[in-house]
ROTI-607766 format. One record per atom (N, C-alpha, C): x negated, y, z. Coordinates in steps of 0.1 Angstrom, whole numbers, plus 5000, padded with zeros to 4 digits. Layout:
BEGIN
XYZ ...
# end
This chain:
BEGIN
899211820250 900111810261 900111670266 899911650279 899811520285 901211490291 901711370288 903011330293 902911290308 903811330316 903911290330 905011190331 904711060331 905710950332 905910900346 905310970356 905410910369 906810920375 907711020370 909111030374 909910950364 910310830368 910910730359 912310780355 912910870362 914210920359 914211000346 913111050342 912911120330 912811030318 912710900320 912510800309 913810750304 914910810305 916210760300 916310800285 915510880279 915510910265 915110790257 915910750247 915710640239 914410640232 914010760226 912810780219 911610760228 911710800240 910610780250 910410640254 911510560254 911410420259 910710330249 910610370237 909910290227 908410310226 907810360237 906410380238 905710270246 904410250244 903610160252 902810240262 902610180274 901710240284 900710130288 899610180294 898610090299 899110030312 898309920317 898709860329 898609950341 897610040341 897510140352 898610230352 899110280341 900210370340 901510300344 901610170340 902810090344 902810070359 901610050365 901610040380 902010170387 901610280381 902010410387 903510430386 904110390375 905610410373 906310310382 905810190384 906510100393 906210120408 905310210411 905010240425 903910160431 903210090423 902110000428 900810090429 899910040437 898610110438 897610070428 897809950422 896809900413 897409820401 896709810390 897209740379 897209590381 896609540392 896609400395 898009350398 898909430404 900209390406 901009380393 900709460383 901309450370 900909320364 899609280365 899109160360 899909040366 900209050379 901008950386 902408940380 903009050377 904309050371 904208980357 903109000350 902908930337 902808780339 902008740349 901808600352 903108530355 903908600363 905208550367 906308560357 905908610345 906808630333 908008720336 907808820344 908808930347 908809030336 907609060331 907409160320 906509090309 906609140297 905809090286 904709180282 903509140280 902409230275 902409230260 901909340255 901809360240 900309400237 899809360226 898509400221 898709480208 898309600208 898409680196 897209660187 897409670174 896309650164 895209750167 894009700167 892809780169 892509810184 893209740193 893009760207 893109620214 892209590222 892209460229 892809460242 893209580247 893809590260 895309570260 895909510271 897309490272 898009620273 899209630267 900109740269 901509690273 902309780280 903609740284 904609840278 905709780273 906709870267 907509940278 907710060277 908510140287 909910090289 910510040279 911909990281 911909870289 910809780289 910709670298 910609710312 909809820315 909709870328 911009930333 911710000324 913010050328 914009940332 914009840324 914909720327 914609660340 913309640343 912809590356 913309670367 913109800366 913509890377 915009890379 915809890368 917209890370 917709760376 917109640373 917409520380 917109530395 916009590398 915609600412 916509690420 917009790413 918009880420 919309820422 919709730413 921009660414 921109550424 919909500428 919809390438 920209440452 920909360460 921209400473 920009410482 920009490492 918909510501 918709380509 917509340512 917309210520 917909240535 918409130540 918909140554 917809150564 917909240573 916909260583 917009150594 915809110598 915809000608 915509070621 915909000632 915709050645 914309040649 913909100660 912509090665 912308960672 911008930673 910708800680 910308690671 910108580676 909708460669 910908400662 910808350650 911908280644 912308150650 913608120650 914007990656 913707870647 913307770653 913007640645 914207570642 915207580651 916407500650 917307560640 
# end
């Protein structure tokens, strides 16, 4: 049975949040098109990568992704700017 983790609302189960996913799966959960954006989050120290024994590839903890998405949802929406060129003054 293959897990479908694309719907992050299903990830509220504590046992499920203690799992590791690949960068590609993390990108899918976060809504990115590529794992490169997840690498950028790692470089900016927004999420922490893990290396499991016997595997050289980076993994991401699902609870870290859950925390990142909850922080993004709690942030206020950016203020929309008017059309046209921005004022210099």
